[in-house]
N, C-alpha and C positions, 0 to 999 in steps of 0.2 A: 399607741402600742399594738392595737389590733391590726392595723395596716402593716406595720413592721413585721409582726409575726406571720401574717399572711404571706408576705414577700419571703420570708425565710422558708416557709413550707414550700412553696413553689421552687425555690432554689435548692432544697435539701438534696433531691436525687442528683443535680449537677455536682454539688459539694462532695457527695458520696463517691461519685465517679473519679472526681479528682483526687480524692484520698486513695482510692483503689489504684489510680495511674501511679501516684507517688510510691505506693508499696510495691508494685510490680516493678517499677523502674529502680528500686532499691534507694529511693529518697528518703524513705522512713525505715527505721530499723523494726526489729521483731517487737511485737507488743504495741507498736506506735498507733495502728489503726484502732486497736481495742480501746486504748486510753483516749483517743480523741473522740470515741463514741461513748464514753463515760463507762466502759465495762470494766469489770474486775471483781474479785471476791470481796464480800461484806467485810468491812473493817470493825474491830471491837469498838464499843462505845467509849468516848473520851470527851474531855473538854477541848474540842477541837477547833483550830482557826483554819480557815481556808485562806491563803495568801496567793495572790496572782500578780506576775509580772511578765512583760512581754518577752524578755530574753535576759542575757547575762548582765548587761548593764543595770537594768532595773532591779534584778534580783540581788546582785552584789551589793548594791546601795542599801538593801534592806537585811543584809546579813547580821550586822550588829544587833539589829531589832529582834530577828528570830532567835539568835542566840541569848539574847538578854531575857526573852520571854521565857524559853524553856528552863533557863538557869534560875528564874524567879519563881517558879512553881513546878512541881513534879507532877501535877495534875494535867498540864497543858500538853497537847500534841499539835502538830502543824502539818497540813498538807499543802504543798507548794505546787501550783500549776504555772506553766509556761507554754508559750507558742512553739518553742524549738527544742529539739533534743539536746543540743549543747547546753542550753540553759538548765534543763532537767538534770543532765549528768554532772553539771557543775554543783548544783545543790546537793545532789547525792554524795558528791565528793567532799562536802563539808563535814560530814561524819557527825553531824549534831544528833543528840538523843531525841527520840520521839519525833523526828522530821522526815516526812515522806515527799517524794517529788514525782509528779506524773505530767504527762502532756495535758493542756487544758482541754476540756471538752468542748465540742462545737457549741455554738450560741443558738442552738435549736432545741425544741422541747425534750425530745427522747434522750439525747446525751447528757443535758443538764439535770433531767429527773433521776437518771441512772447514777450520775455522779453524786448527787446529793443524798440518794438513798444508800449509796456505798459508804460515804464518809460521815455523814450527819454532822457537818460544821454548826457551830453555834453563831459564827461571824465570818464575813467575807471582808478581807482587805484587798483593794485593788491599787496598784502602784502607778503613779505618773498619769498617763493619759489612756489607760486601758478602760474606757468606758464602753462596755458592751450592753447595749440596752436589754436584751433578753435575759442575759445572765444576772443583771441586776434585779430585774422584775421577778424572775423566777425564784431567786434567792429570798428575796422580800416576801414572796408569797408562802415560802416555806418557813417563815419565822427566822430567817437568817439576817442578822444585823449587818448592814452594809456600810463599809467605811472606806474612805479614800485617804491614802498617805501619800505625801510628796506630789498631790495632785497638780497636774500641768494642763493649762488650757491656753492654747495660743489664740492670737487675734484671729487667725484664719479658721480655726476650729470653732471658735465662739460664733463667728459669722454663719457657719453651716448650721449650728444648733439653733440660731435665731430664726433661720428660715424654715425651721420645723419646730414651731412653737408647742404644738400638741405633744410630740415625742419628748421634747426638751422638758415640758412641765412634768410629764409622767416619770422621766428618769430621774430628774433632780428631786422630785418630791419622794422618791423611794431610797434616797441616800440619807443615812441616819447621821453620818458625821464626816466632816472634810477637814484635813489639813493640807493646805495649798503648798506648793513649792516656792512661790514667790509672791508678793503682794498684786502684781498685775493679774496672775491667774486667779487669785482669791476674788478680786474685783469682778472678774468674768464670770465666776460661779454665782456670785451674788446677783449680777445682773440676769443670769438665767433662772433666777428664782429660788436658790438655796437660802432657806431662812438663816438668819444671822445667829441664832442659838444653835444651829448645827454647825458652825464653822469655828474650828479650833485656831491655834496660833500657826503661823507660817513655819514650816520646818522642811529644809532641804536635807532629804535624807542622804545625799552624797557628799554632804558636808562632814558627815561623822566619819571618824577614822575607821577603816576596814582592817580586820585581822590579816596580818601579812601571811602569805603562804610560803615564803622562803626566808631563811635566816642567813646573816653573812656567812656562816659556816657552810650552808648548802653552796652559796656562790663559790667559795673557795674550793670545794670539792668539785664543782662543775668547770672550774678553770675560767669562768667568765670574769671574775675580778681581775685576773692577770690580763685578759685580752682587751678589756676596755677600761679607758680612764675617764672620769666625768668631764675633766677640762677639755678633752678633745672629742667627746662623744655626743652625737645629736640623736634623740629619739624621736621618731615620727610615730605617734600613738594613735591607734584606732583609726587608721586612714580608711577612706572610702574610694571607690572607683572615681577616677578622674583626678585624684590627688597625687598618686604615687609618681606620675611623670614630672609633675611641677617639683616635688621634693627631691627627685633624683637630680634634676636640672641644677636646682639650687645647691644641693650638696656638693655636686661636681665643681661648680664655680667655687664655693667655699673652700673646698679641699684644695683646689689648684692654687688658691690664695694663701693656703696655710692656716686657715682659721679653724678648721675641724679635720678630724682624721677618719672617724668612723661613723657609720649610720647604722642604727638599729631600726629597721621598718617592720612594725607590728600592725598588720592590718586589723580592721575591725572583724572582718569575716576570713578566717583562715582559708576557706575554700577558694578564696581568689589568688592563692599563692602562685598557680601556674601563670596567670596573666602578669602577675607582678614580676615574677622571674623573667618573663619575656622583655618587660619593660626595662629591668635592670640590665639585661644583655644589650638591649638597643641603646642604653646610655653609655655602653662601653665600660661597665664597672664589673669587677669580680665580686662574688658574693658566696656565702655559705647559707645553709638552709637548716633552720633549727629542727624541723620535724623530721628531717633525714639523718639526724644525729651527727651533723657535720660540724667539727669544732670551728670556731671563728677564724683561727689562724691570723693571717694577715690581710684577709679579704677586707676591702673598705665598707662593704655592706653585708649586715647579717639580717636575714629574712626570718624574722620571728613569727613564724606561721603556726603557733600553738595557742591553746586556751589556758586560761588560769595562771599565766606567768607574768602578767603585765607589771607586777611589783618588782620582778627581778629587773626589768628594763628601766623602770623608774630609778631604781638604786644606781644604776650604771651610768645614767646620763645627766650630764650637767645642763642641758638644754633640752627642752621638750616641745615639740610642735604637736599641738592637739588637733587630732584630725576631725573629719565631719564639717570642718569650718571654711575649706575653700569651695565646697559644693553646698548645695542647699539641704543639708542634712541636719542642721541645728546645732552642730557643734557637740563636744563632749566635755566632761568635767574638768575644771581647772584645779579641783581640790586635791587630787591624787598627785599631779606633779609638784604642787605646793608643798604637800606633806613630805615629799622626799627631798625638798631643797633644790628643785630644778627650776631654772629660768623658763618662763612660759611664753611661746609664740603661738598665735592662732590666726585663723583667716576671718573674714568679715561675717560669715554665717554662723552666729552663736545665739540664735534665738532661744535655744534650751536653756541656756545659762547667761541671759542678756545681763542681768543686774550684777553678778559676780564679774564678768568680764568688763563691763562698763566701770565698775569700781577699780579693777586692777588696772585698766588702761589709763584711767585719769591719774592714778597716783604713781604710775611708773612701774607697777608690778606685773605687767605683761606688755607685749607689743603685738600690734595687729599687722599682718602682711597681706598682700593681695595677689602676688604672683612670685615666679622663680627669682626674679630680680631683686624685688623687695625683700624676699626671704634670705637670699644670699648676702645682702647687705646688712641685714639684722643680725646673721651669724657672724659677720665681720666685726660689728660692735660688741657682740658678746664674747668674742675672743679675748677680750679684756677681763681677766678674772675678778677685778674689783667692781666692774660694771655688772658682771654676771651675779656676783654674790649679792650686791645691792639690790637687784631685781627680785631675786629669790626671798630676801629678807622683807622687802616691801610687800610681797604677795602674801607672806606668812602673816604680817601684821594686818593687811586688808582682810583676809578670809578668816582670821581668828575669830572675830565677832560671829561669824556665821556657824561656828562649832558650838556655841553656848545656847542653852535654853531650848525648850520644846520637848525633849525626851519625856519629862514627867507627864506632860499632856498626852502623848501617844500611849504610853503604858496605862494611864488613868482610863483612856477611852477604850483600850483593849479589855481592861478589867471588867468595866461596866458591860461591854458587848459579850464577854464570855461568862457573865454572871458570877463574877468571882470578887473576893475582897480585894484591897489594893495591892498592886504587884510592887513590893518593895525590892530594891537591889540587894 
């Protein structure tokens, strides 16, 4: 840890220059620099939990947990940190009582010390693979209980940690409790030295139903329900760079064959909208853009380049291609399309959800595709409403088991960490 902290001290001036550059270029909004440096007025004393997630996906998966926590006790307050302004703004948009959201402090001594002195959390929960060594060590040194929920450790990440045995032992030794996302991650944490008594049950946070942001009434008011019919609508959910062209090619083929009529293209990062718009034009397809307030009309492609509306698109699509799976991004959750009764297609890169996708593919609850041709063929097969409905039903059956168990263990761990009695529903 001393070597790691030494490297951080040497890198701190460069990091500060980078933050100033982002601010000067308008990449960070007002107050962002101060938040990243841990600055801000002192907050009143409270039974406070610090919860950290990288960005929107991780934080959205924990919304049910945060909502349940503040509902179970009027004493509890939560400060949520994230690496992105979009993630911060999403949490603020939840409107939950006693829940604040700020950008995460840098993993260096000054910002962390100022953050802890400002908020005085009793416990820190980090989501998925957010293992920041200095953050963990500093929190531990300030008497803050450190927990990992939905912890994910890939084979590649584990290999890196094993090459740094001293740092690994130091970091893992300061973690008070872990609930892994899957059995493979749990085994890797054990191999890195986390004692068995500090490991709780496997809980995939993303398997829990998330509160919907939109109601059917909202859809009717927006005119979207009239524009899109699930039987002929494909959703490309959370796509990454390198996937859009493949999806547009496959959609064009399937549309020409009469298998689908509409494509809702919802990128993981809305800032990519201009490049996606160019790709749609290059494909020779008309489109409308959500962020511009353009109605879908009769355009075959709807560029859904907004945040916080993914549940709208799941409601409207009978088939969902889950993005981040044709490129090495690990894939995104199959639980959300399953929840809305959508048939699931995905690429081969699904390391983040290897077990759920493996179970789905074996049972026929999802289909793997590799390129535009195989995706177009899959859309042709799913043009059959019976086949599509059967796939969705199998997916629900396969993933239902993942919805059960584990919640009580998480709330019990939080009650202990926050020095409170049991947190009853």
